OpenMM code with the backbone's topology and positions (N, CA, C; nanometers):
from openmm import Vec3, app, unit

residues = "MET GLU ASN THR THR ILE MET VAL SER LYS ARG PHE HIS ASP TRP LEU MET SER LYS GLY LYS LYS GLY GLU SER TYR GLU GLY ILE LEU LYS ARG MET LEU LYS PRO GLU TYR LEU ARG ASP LEU GLU GLN".split()
positions = [
    Vec3(1.0107, -1.3392, 0.0289),
    Vec3(0.9166, -1.2787, 0.1215),
    Vec3(0.7807, -1.3478, 0.1058),
    Vec3(0.7161, -1.3711, 0.2166),
    Vec3(0.5842, -1.4322, 0.2173),
    Vec3(0.4780, -1.3243, 0.1938),
    Vec3(0.3739, -1.3562, 0.1194),
    Vec3(0.2648, -1.2625, 0.0925),
    Vec3(0.1405, -1.3029, 0.1695),
    Vec3(0.0503, -1.2088, 0.1858),
    Vec3(-0.0774, -1.2332, 0.2521),
    Vec3(-0.1851, -1.1517, 0.1815),
    Vec3(-0.3084, -1.1755, 0.2164),
    Vec3(-0.4217, -1.1059, 0.1559),
    Vec3(-0.4967, -1.0285, 0.2633),
    Vec3(-0.5363, -0.9060, 0.2307),
    Vec3(-0.6226, -0.8298, 0.3210),
    Vec3(-0.7484, -0.7932, 0.2447),
    Vec3(-0.8601, -0.7934, 0.3148),
    Vec3(-0.9880, -0.7615, 0.2530),
    Vec3(-1.0151, -0.6114, 0.2653),
    Vec3(-1.0517, -0.5492, 0.1539),
    Vec3(-1.0918, -0.4085, 0.1532),
    Vec3(-1.2157, -0.3972, 0.0663),
    Vec3(-1.2901, -0.2909, 0.0861),
    Vec3(-1.4101, -0.2696, 0.0045),
    Vec3(-1.3697, -0.2372, -0.1395),
    Vec3(-1.4599, -0.2585, -0.2310),
    Vec3(-1.4365, -0.2247, -0.3715),
    Vec3(-1.4077, -0.0759, -0.3854),
    Vec3(-1.4786, 0.0042, -0.3084),
    Vec3(-1.4591, 0.1499, -0.3137),
    Vec3(-1.3163, 0.1863, -0.2728),
    Vec3(-1.2668, 0.1258, -0.1623),
    Vec3(-1.1306, 0.1544, -0.1182),
    Vec3(-1.0299, 0.1028, -0.2191),
    Vec3(-1.0518, -0.0142, -0.2727),
    Vec3(-0.9638, -0.0715, -0.3747),
    Vec3(-0.9512, 0.0232, -0.4938),
    Vec3(-1.0645, 0.0710, -0.5426),
    Vec3(-1.0636, 0.1619, -0.6576),
    Vec3(-0.9907, 0.2920, -0.6243),
    Vec3(-1.0136, 0.3438, -0.5035),
    Vec3(-0.9453, 0.4662, -0.4610),
    Vec3(-0.7949, 0.4434, -0.4558),
    Vec3(-0.7535, 0.3310, -0.3961),
    Vec3(-0.6119, 0.2993, -0.3854),
    Vec3(-0.5490, 0.2883, -0.5236),
    Vec3(-0.6156, 0.2206, -0.6146),
    Vec3(-0.5646, 0.2071, -0.7505),
    Vec3(-0.5486, 0.3434, -0.8180),
    Vec3(-0.6381, 0.4361, -0.7875),
    Vec3(-0.6305, 0.5686, -0.8494),
    Vec3(-0.5087, 0.6468, -0.7999),
    Vec3(-0.4537, 0.6074, -0.6856),
    Vec3(-0.3371, 0.6751, -0.6294),
    Vec3(-0.2062, 0.6153, -0.6797),
    Vec3(-0.2128, 0.4993, -0.7441),
    Vec3(-0.0927, 0.4307, -0.7890),
    Vec3(-0.0398, 0.4831, -0.9207),
    Vec3(0.0861, 0.4512, -0.9439),
    Vec3(0.1515, 0.4825, -1.0700),
    Vec3(0.1537, 0.3557, -1.1542),
    Vec3(0.1655, 0.3689, -1.2834),
    Vec3(0.1629, 0.2532, -1.3723),
    Vec3(0.2653, 0.1482, -1.3282),
    Vec3(0.2168, 0.0260, -1.3080),
    Vec3(0.3030, -0.0840, -1.2701),
    Vec3(0.3382, -0.0916, -1.1221),
    Vec3(0.2903, 0.0037, -1.0426),
    Vec3(0.3227, 0.0056, -0.9001),
    Vec3(0.2384, -0.0975, -0.8248),
    Vec3(0.2997, -0.1654, -0.7296),
    Vec3(0.2287, -0.2654, -0.6501),
    Vec3(0.1442, -0.1967, -0.5421),
    Vec3(0.0493, -0.2730, -0.4877),
    Vec3(-0.0298, -0.2205, -0.3756),
    Vec3(0.0635, -0.1848, -0.2603),
    Vec3(0.1609, -0.2700, -0.2349),
    Vec3(0.2560, -0.2443, -0.1273),
    Vec3(0.3314, -0.1134, -0.1530),
    Vec3(0.3724, -0.0910, -0.2761),
    Vec3(0.4424, 0.0317, -0.3107),
    Vec3(0.3570, 0.1555, -0.2887),
    Vec3(0.2304, 0.1470, -0.3281),
    Vec3(0.1384, 0.2598, -0.3087),
    Vec3(0.1229, 0.2896, -0.1607),
    Vec3(0.0968, 0.1863, -0.0814),
    Vec3(0.0739, 0.2062, 0.0607),
    Vec3(0.1988, 0.2574, 0.1317),
    Vec3(0.3153, 0.2047, 0.0979),
    Vec3(0.4394, 0.2526, 0.1603),
    Vec3(0.4635, 0.3987, 0.1274),
    Vec3(0.4344, 0.4385, 0.0043),
    Vec3(0.4541, 0.5780, -0.0347),
    Vec3(0.3604, 0.6701, 0.0433),
    Vec3(0.2430, 0.6195, 0.0817),
    Vec3(0.1439, 0.7009, 0.1506),
    Vec3(0.1642, 0.7050, 0.3022),
    Vec3(0.2445, 0.6141, 0.3561),
    Vec3(0.2653, 0.6092, 0.5006),
    Vec3(0.3495, 0.7267, 0.5502),
    Vec3(0.3215, 0.7685, 0.6721),
    Vec3(0.4043, 0.8706, 0.7357),
    Vec3(0.5425, 0.8126, 0.7584),
    Vec3(0.6477, 0.8934, 0.7475),
    Vec3(0.7851, 0.8440, 0.7629),
    Vec3(0.8094, 0.7665, 0.8917),
    Vec3(0.7474, 0.8083, 1.0027),
    Vec3(0.7714, 0.7378, 1.1294),
    Vec3(0.7166, 0.5950, 1.1262),
    Vec3(0.6106, 0.5714, 1.0511),
    Vec3(0.5576, 0.4354, 1.0388),
    Vec3(0.6495, 0.3497, 0.9520),
    Vec3(0.7060, 0.4090, 0.8491),
    Vec3(0.8003, 0.3354, 0.7650),
    Vec3(0.9246, 0.2955, 0.8431),
    Vec3(0.9709, 0.3837, 0.9321),
    Vec3(1.0887, 0.3497, 1.0138),
    Vec3(1.0583, 0.2269, 1.1002),
    Vec3(0.9376, 0.2189, 1.1564),
    Vec3(0.8992, 0.1021, 1.2363),
    Vec3(0.9040, -0.0250, 1.1511),
    Vec3(0.8607, -0.0160, 1.0285),
    Vec3(0.8560, -0.1300, 0.9387),
    Vec3(0.9960, -0.1794, 0.9042),
    Vec3(1.0901, -0.0881, 0.8931),
    Vec3(1.2265, -0.1226, 0.8526),
    Vec3(1.3087, -0.1818, 0.9661),
    Vec3(1.2642, -0.1713, 1.0892),
    Vec3(1.3404, -0.2230, 1.2035),
    Vec3(1.3255, -0.3717, 1.2195),
] * unit.nanometer
topology = app.Topology()
chain = topology.addChain("A")
for resn in residues:
    res = topology.addResidue(resn, chain)
    for name in ("N", "CA", "C"):
        topology.addAtom(name, app.Element.getBySymbol(name[0]), res)
């Protein structure tokens, strides 16, 4: 899989990190936070 970079503020980065579990990727955190209907779109 190809990776990319998105720019976020330091404040948002810190908030996102606070929502993660030990060893969890940013992608994992964001997918867990998405509404199920958005995840279905991603899987198609």
